[in-house]
N, C-alpha and C positions, 0 to 999 in steps of 0.2 A: 739349964738356966744360963750358965757361963757362955755356951755357944750362942744363945739368943742375944746376950749382952754384946758379945764380940760382933755378931752380925749387925746389931743395931748401930754400934759405933762405926763399923765399916760403912754402913749405909749412909750415915751422917757425913763422914769424911768424903765419900764419893760424891754425895749431893753438893757439899761445899765446893769440891774441886770442879764439878760440872758447872755450878753457878758462877764460880770465879772464872772458869774457862770461857763461859758464854759472855761474861762481862768484858773480858779482855778482847774477845772476838768482836763484840759490839763496838768497843772503843776503837779497835783497829778499823772496823768497817766505817765508823764515823769519820775517822781520819782520812780514809781512802775514797770516800764517796765522791769527792770532787774529781779525783783521778779516774774513777770508774765512769763517771758522767762524761768526762773529756774523752775517754776511750770510745764510748758509744757515739759521741758526736763525730769524732774523726773516722769512725767506721760507718758514718752516715746512717746511723740508726736513731732517728730523732725520738721515736716512741720510748725506747728503753732509756735514752738519755734523760728525757723529761721525767720519767718515773723515778729515776735515781736522784735527779736534782731536787725533786719534791721532798726527799728524805733528809736533805742537808740542813743542819741546824744553824750554821754560820750565815747570817743574813746577807753579808757582803758577797760571799762566794756564791750564794744562791741567786742573788740578783744578777751578778756578772754572768754566771753560766746560763741563766734563763735567756739573757740577751744574746749570748753566744749561740745558743740553740736556735733562736729565732733567726739570727743572721745567716747561719748555715742553711737553714730551711729556705730562707728567702733567696739567697744568692746562689746556692749550689743545687738544691733539690727541687722544690716545687716551683719557686719563682713567683708564686701567686699569693704568698702570705700577705695579709693586710694589716692595717692599724699599726704600722711600724712607728708612727709618731707618738702614739699613746704608750706603746711598750717602751720606747726610748725614754720618754719623759718620766714614766714610772720608775725605770731603772736608775736614772740619774737622781731622782728624789730619794730613793732608798739608799743609794751609795753616799749621797751628800749628807744624809742624816747619820751615817756610821763613820764619821771622819776619824774615829778612834782606831779603826781597823788599820793594821800595818799596810795592807794592800789596797786601800780604797782609792788612792790617787792613781795607782797603776791600773786598777780596774776601770776607773773613769776614763783614763786615757784610751784604753782599748775599746770601750763602749762608744766613745766619741769617734774613734777611727772607723768602727763598724758602721755607725750612723752616717758618717761622711761618705763612705763608699756607697751605701744604699741611696743617699740623696743624689750623689753624682750620677749613678746609673739611671736614676729616674729623671735626670735633666735639671735638677735643682742645684745649679752651680753655686749660688750664693750661700745656700744652707750648707752645702758640702764644705765650702771654704771655712765657714764659721766653725763647723764641727772639727775640721782638721786643726784649725787654730787652737781650739780648746784642748784637743787631744794632745797637742805638743806641750801646751802649758801645764797640763796635769802630769805629763811625763817628767817635765822639769821639776815639778813639785815632788813627785815620787822619788826622783833621783837625789834631790837635796835632802829628803827625809831618810831614805833608806838606800844609799848608794850601792851597798853590797848585796842588795836583794836580787835574786836570780831573775825575777820578772823584768828588772830594769835592763838586763843584758839583751833580752828579746826586744824590748821597746827601743833601746839604743840602736840595734840593728835595723829595725823597721824604719825609724825616722831618718837615719843616715841614708838608707836606700831611697826612701820616698823623696826627700829633699835634694839628695844628690842627683836624682834623675828627673827633676822637674824641668819641663820645657821653658824656654825663654818666652815672655819676660817674667813668668812666675818665679823663676829661680832668683832673679835679681830682687823682686819684691820681697821674697822670703828673707833674703840677705839683709835688706834694709831694716827688717824687723828683728834681726839678730838670729834668724833661723839658719843653721848651717847643716850641710849634709855631705857625706863622702861615701861613694859606693864601696870602695875597698874596706873602709871602716865598718860599713854595714854588714858585709859578708863576714868580716872578722868577728864582730859581736855575736852574730847568729851562730857561728861555729863554736864560740865560747859558751853560748847558751846550751847548745847541744851537748858539749862536753860536761857541763855542770849538771845536766839533767840525765846523764847516762844511766843512773840508777832508777830513774822514774820513767817507766815505759810511755805513759801518756804524754808527759811534757817533752820527752825525747822525740816522739813522733810529731808533736806540734812544732818543735824547733826545725825538724827536717822538712816539714810542710812549708814553713816560711822560707827556708833556704831554697827549696825546690822552686817556689814561686818566684823568688829573686832571680834564679837562673833562667826561668822561663821568660820573665819580662824584661830583664836588663842584660846588656851586653857583657859577656864574660868569656874568657878563653878557657875556663876550667870546667865547663859544664860536663864534658864527657868523663873527666876524672871523677866528678861528683856522682854521676850516674853509676859508674863502674864500682865505686866504693860501697854504694848502698843497695844496688839492684838485686842482690841475693838475700837481703835481710827480710825477716818476717814483719812487715810493716802494716799499718792500718790502711783501710781502703782509700781514704782521701789523700793520704801521703803517697801511697803507691801511684795513684792516678796522676798526681802532679809530676812525679819523677818519670813516669812513662811519657807524659806530654813533653818533658824536657828531651827525652830520647827521640821523639818525633821531630822536635825543633832542630836537633843536630843531624837529623836524617839517619839515625842509627837505632831503630826500634828493636833490633836484635839484641841490644844490650839488656833489654828487659824481657827477654824471651821466657824466663821462668814465670813471670806474672802473666804474660800474654798468652801462655799456653795452658794455664791452670783453669779448672772449672770455677765459674763464678756466677752468682745471680745478681750482683750489683750492677745497676744500669750503666754507671760511668765506666766500669771495667769492660762490660759487654761492648760498649761503643768503641773503646780503644782496641779491643781484640778484633772487632769487626773491621775497623779501619786498617789494622795491620794485615788482616786476611785479604782485604781488597788489594792492597799494595803488592802482596805476594801472590795474587791471583789464585787464592785458596778457596775451595768450594764451600768452606764453612762461613764465608763472608755474609751471604744472604741471611742465613739463620741467625747469626750473631747480631747483625744490625736491625733485623726485624724484631728480635727479642728486646733490643734496646728501645726502639721506638714504641713498642707495645707496653713496656714497663716503666719508662721514665715518666715522672710527674711534672717535670719542668720543661723549660725551653732550651736550656744549654745543650749545644751540639746536635740538636734535632735537624737543623738545616744541613749541617756537615755530614750527618749520617746519611741523609737522602742524597747528598752529592756523591758520597763514596758508593752508595748503592747504584746510582746512575752510571758511574764508571764501570762497576762490576757488570751491569747489564749490557752496556755498550761493548765491552770487551767480549762478552759472551754471545754477541750478535743479536741481542733482543732490543731493537731500537724503540719498540712500542713501550716497553717497561722503562727504558731510558727516558723517554719523553714524559712518562707518567711521574717519575721521580722529580724531574725538573718542575713539573706542575705542582707537586706537593710543596716544593720550596717557594714557588711564587705565591702560594696561598698563605704562607706563614706571615705573621705580622711582627714577630719579635726575632731579632738576630743578636743575641747577647754577647757571644764570644767572637774573637778574631776569626776563628775557623768558620763560624756561621756567616759572618760578613763576606768572607771569600766565596762561600757557597751562593750567597745572594747575587754577587756580581756575576758569577759564572752562569747562574740560571737566567740572568737577563740577556745573555748573549744569544743572538738568533742562530738558528740552524743547529746541525749536529756536528760536533768537532771531528776532526780526523782521528780515526781509531789508533793510528800509530803515534800521533802526538800524545794521546791519552796514555798509551802504553809506556812511552818514554817518560812522561810525567810521573807515573806510578813507580817505575824503576828508579827514577831520580829521587823521589821522596823517601825511598828506603835505602838510599845510599849506594845504589848500584849504577854508578856513573858510566862505567865502561859499557855495560849492556844498554843503557839508555842511549848513549852515543851511537852504538851500532844499529839500534832500531831506527834512529833518525837518518843515519847515512844510507842504510840499506833501502829505505823507503823514500828517499829524497824526492824523486820525480813525482810520486803520487801526492806527497804532502804539499809541495810548493805549487802544484797545479791548481790548488785552491788558494785564491788571493788572501783570504782571511786567516790562513794558516801560517803565512810566511813569517810574521812577527814573532809568534811563539816558537816556531822552528829555529829561527836564528838565535833568539835569546837562550833557548834551552841548550842548543849546541855550544853556545858561548860558555854557559855555566858548566857543562860537562867538561869542556876542554880546560877551563880554569881550574876546576877541582881535580883534574888529572894532570895539572901542572904544566899545561902547554899554553902559556899566556899569549903567545903570538897568534895562535889560532883563535883563542878566546876573543882577543881584541878585534879580529877580522869579523867574527860573527856578531859581536856586540855592535860594531859599527853598522853592519847590515840591519840589525834590529832597530837601531836609531834612525836609519834612513827609510825604513819601511813606511808605507803610506798610511796604514791604519794604526797609528801609534797612540791614538786617544783612548782614554778610559781605562785601559788595562795597565798593569804595573810593569810589563815587560820592557818597554823602551826606557823609562826613567831608571829602572834598576840596571839595565845594560850600561847606561852612562855612569851610574854609581860604581859598578864593578870595574869599569874601565878606569875611572879615577883612582880606585884602590890599587889597581895594577901599576899605574904610573907612579903612585905614591911609593910603592915598594921599589920601583926602579929609580926613585929619588928624582923624578922628573916633575917638579911642582907646576911647571907651566901647563903641561898637558893635563895633569890632574885637575887643575883649576878650570881648564876649558871644558872638560867633561862634567865637572860639577855644575857649571853654568848650564850645560845642556840638560842635566838632570832636573834642574830647577824649572827650565822652560817646558819640559815634557811632563812634569808632575801635575797632572790635571784630572785625576780619576781615582781608580782603585788604590787602596793602601796609601792615600795621600799623606796622612799624618806620620805613618811609619817611615815613608820615604823622606819626608821633611826632617825627621829626627836623624836619619842616616846622613843626610847632607850636612846637618849641623855638626855631627861628630867628625866628619872628614874635614870640614872647614876649620875646626879647632886644630887638627893635626897640621893643616896648611897655614895656621896662624892668620886666618882671614877675618 
């Protein structure tokens, strides 16, 4: 009897403990659901993210994350999600009705930012400007209500970078309305946000993602240090991909070799691994890029994947497959990224490029400037025997010599590129003038720098026109023009 009583009491105590334990676990799960959803989003797993978001009880967080999920699906993954105006309108209505939430103004600011980006990419400039205007105003409201809220550090960084890097005359217009931005402050606030979120894996990855995007899009001298600091971390897929793209930007993909060599089924990582394999003339390139084109559901990087495949086939001596890849690019109707736009320009060029020029380009793009220079010089006669190869030959040699710190040789080849007959459409000649201006700026010869800047403006009539225009503006500022 006593044994039965004790057993009964123990059973009740255990049951209570289990119930209390389950309750505390459920409470913890409720608290962490938004972070779990954000983790899935940044790992580009929309299905699991949406399933998690549906369990969130907080209406403000739920609406905000639903729009975030739609935004990532639209801009990064499928690219074909529809009804964004209805989804945006519904999200704004929900958030506006919950103005008692501590985060509602910050959420609205981000939602308007996301909508502005979607509108801009779809060519709706007026709608985009209105969205950005409202995003800024909601950030100001969020900052005045909850200045110490960690979300405001992120928004502070984003808006300082966006407004600080607006092209003219938009930057002046923004200033007239009292909107100010500063790139250095933007980077500083994003780094503060990352430090504040160090204990929160999802927000930490999100902060790194924004910082990586800033390094990718805006001029900074610290990109290599940024990559080196984080490239060995165990980060989410989206964050990883942007840091790898930063490594390609500074032509040092080897900095991310840990991520580029690991097994992955994520299309974005397959694309980056395939691109890296092509540049290093690795036989895995074909398999990786074909897996990417077979599995991706969106348009991002598809043209560039075919461009790199075309290089791979050309170097392998298979000109028929090279031509086929160019044809794939010409049949595409959407070129959403900078890399894809470059692929489109190249696919429009007639004929088959010189194999040694392509080899030199590949070596250059992965930072092997000495080897690229040697390929060009050793095959000088064959390359320049083709008239349409001279421009790129001179430009590429100039870049190699400049990055190998032989500025006198660089200037000679840049001048030859500027003087070449077929300077139209491609970016080689205007960039040759820009890099010449930068060399003379370092030499403190402002007269020559200004002359080459004028040449860059005259030659800028084709590929990468806007990027070249921005470069010219940056140098003009240094020359106080």
